[in-house]
C-alpha positions, 0 to 999 in steps of 0.5 A: 499500499505505502509503495503504492502512495509513494509511486503515485506521489510526485513529491515522495518519489525521490524521498526514502519513504518506508512504512515506518516513516508513514507510521511515525508521521501518522503518530506525529499528526494524532498527537498534533491533533490532540489525541490521547497518546494511550490511544495512539500506543494502542493504534501503533501496537506498543507494549507500553504507553511510555513508548509513545513519549518519544513522539512527544519529546520529538514534538517538543524538540521541534517547538523549540527549533522553531522558536530559536528561529523567531528572534524579534527584531530587536531581541537578543537570540536565546531562551528568555530568562526572568529577571529577579524583579519579575520573579520576585512580582510574581511570587507576590501573587 
């Protein structure tokens, strides 16, 4: 089935697409759509829900990579670190 897909989709012809790549892609799409990881683990046939944690970690890494590329024009690159004044104010709430 997946070979038929690769043969008929022009953009996939030059890529190395395996059944595992398709399974991984579907799992990532399901997670991003808000599907519970237990349901995804069941669908993938994982022995443990913890195995599905790999996909969640991959999404977090992807988000960090995207955020790293979105530095404001006047800002400094890198992760924001709150100053003591802000932290003290937040502690009073």
